[in-house]
KENULUM-199100 format. One record per residue (C-alpha): residue number from 1; residue in one letter; chain; z, x, y. Coordinates in steps of 0.25 Angstrom, whole numbers, m for minus. Layout:
REM KENULUM-199100
+-----+------+-------+-------+-------+-------+
|  nr | rest | kette |    pz |    px |    py |
+-----+------+-------+-------+-------+-------+
| NUM |    a |     A |     Z |     X |     Y |
...
+-----+------+-------+-------+-------+-------+
This chain:
REM KENULUM-199100
+-----+------+-------+-------+-------+-------+
|  nr | rest | kette |    pz |    px |    py |
+-----+------+-------+-------+-------+-------+
|   1 |    m |     A |    69 |    71 |   m10 |
|   2 |    q |     A |    56 |    66 |    m5 |
|   3 |    v |     A |    43 |    74 |    m3 |
|   4 |    t |     A |    45 |    82 |    10 |
|   5 |    s |     A |    34 |    82 |    21 |
|   6 |    e |     A |    31 |    96 |    19 |
|   7 |    r |     A |    28 |    94 |     4 |
|   8 |    k |     A |    20 |    82 |     8 |
|   9 |    k |     A |    11 |    91 |    17 |
|  10 |    e |     A |    10 |   101 |     6 |
|  11 |    i |     A |     5 |    90 |    m4 |
|  12 |    f |     A |    m5 |    84 |     6 |
|  13 |    a |     A |   m10 |    98 |    10 |
|  14 |    q |     A |   m12 |   102 |    m5 |
|  15 |    f |     A |   m18 |    89 |   m10 |
|  16 |    g |     A |   m23 |    82 |     2 |
|  17 |    k |     A |   m33 |    86 |    13 |
|  18 |    g |     A |   m22 |    92 |    22 |
|  19 |    a |     A |    m8 |    92 |    25 |
|  20 |    t |     A |    m9 |    80 |    34 |
|  21 |    d |     A |   m18 |    72 |    25 |
|  22 |    t |     A |    m9 |    62 |    19 |
|  23 |    g |     A |   m19 |    52 |    16 |
|  24 |    s |     A |   m27 |    59 |     5 |
|  25 |    t |     A |   m26 |    53 |    m9 |
|  26 |    e |     A |   m24 |    67 |   m15 |
|  27 |    g |     A |   m12 |    70 |    m6 |
|  28 |    q |     A |    m6 |    56 |    m8 |
|  29 |    i |     A |    m7 |    58 |   m23 |
|  30 |    a |     A |     0 |    71 |   m22 |
|  31 |    l |     A |    11 |    66 |   m14 |
|  32 |    f |     A |    13 |    54 |   m23 |
|  33 |    t |     A |    14 |    64 |   m35 |
|  34 |    e |     A |    24 |    73 |   m27 |
|  35 |    r |     A |    33 |    60 |   m25 |
|  36 |    i |     A |    31 |    55 |   m39 |
|  37 |    n |     A |    36 |    69 |   m45 |
|  38 |    h |     A |    48 |    68 |   m35 |
|  39 |    i |     A |    52 |    54 |   m39 |
|  40 |    t |     A |    50 |    57 |   m54 |
|  41 |    s |     A |    59 |    69 |   m53 |
|  42 |    h |     A |    69 |    61 |   m46 |
|  43 |    l |     A |    68 |    50 |   m57 |
|  44 |    r |     A |    71 |    60 |   m68 |
|  45 |    k |     A |    85 |    62 |   m62 |
|  46 |    a |     A |    88 |    48 |   m57 |
|  47 |    k |     A |    83 |    39 |   m68 |
|  48 |    k |     A |    88 |    26 |   m62 |
|  49 |    d |     A |    82 |    27 |   m48 |
|  50 |    f |     A |    73 |    15 |   m49 |
|  51 |    s |     A |    68 |    15 |   m35 |
|  52 |    a |     A |    63 |    29 |   m37 |
|  53 |    e |     A |    56 |    25 |   m50 |
|  54 |    l |     A |    49 |    13 |   m42 |
|  55 |    s |     A |    44 |    22 |   m31 |
|  56 |    l |     A |    39 |    32 |   m42 |
|  57 |    v |     A |    31 |    21 |   m49 |
|  58 |    k |     A |    25 |    17 |   m35 |
|  59 |    l |     A |    21 |    31 |   m32 |
|  60 |    v |     A |    14 |    33 |   m45 |
|  61 |    g |     A |     7 |    20 |   m43 |
|  62 |    k |     A |     2 |    25 |   m29 |
|  63 |    r |     A |    m2 |    38 |   m35 |
|  64 |    r |     A |   m10 |    32 |   m46 |
|  65 |    a |     A |   m17 |    23 |   m36 |
|  66 |    l |     A |   m21 |    35 |   m28 |
|  67 |    l |     A |   m25 |    43 |   m40 |
|  68 |    d |     A |   m34 |    31 |   m45 |
|  69 |    y |     A |   m40 |    31 |   m31 |
|  70 |    l |     A |   m43 |    46 |   m31 |
|  71 |    a |     A |   m49 |    45 |   m45 |
|  72 |    k |     A |   m58 |    34 |   m41 |
|  73 |    n |     A |   m63 |    41 |   m28 |
|  74 |    d |     A |   m63 |    56 |   m32 |
|  75 |    i |     A |   m60 |    60 |   m46 |
|  76 |    v |     A |   m61 |    75 |   m44 |
|  77 |    k |     A |   m50 |    74 |   m34 |
|  78 |    y |     A |   m42 |    65 |   m43 |
|  79 |    r |     A |   m43 |    75 |   m55 |
|  80 |    t |     A |   m39 |    87 |   m46 |
|  81 |    l |     A |   m27 |    80 |   m40 |
|  82 |    i |     A |   m22 |    75 |   m54 |
|  83 |    k |     A |   m23 |    90 |   m59 |
|  84 |    e |     A |   m16 |    96 |   m47 |
|  85 |    l |     A |    m5 |    86 |   m47 |
|  86 |    g |     A |    m3 |    86 |   m62 |
|  87 |    i |     A |    m4 |    70 |   m63 |
|  88 |    r |     A |    m8 |    65 |   m76 |
|  89 |    k |     A |   m16 |    52 |   m77 |
+-----+------+-------+-------+-------+-------+
């Protein structure tokens, strides 16, 4: 099951600047984290789903690039976001 539009609005309201601000770096990182967690739980059940594994690798790369951007521009926001999402470097 994909991330529903209601869940996306909750994520952007919590981590972004508002429920409709889908372009903020923090909101995008939080959404990617939600999708990564969903695909990871799926891959624990379906070990041979290689297309899901490929999409997981791509999402992790996109999230890593956004995290690097955020760390370079605003280290305080980066540290708080890492702590809130439970991401380890």
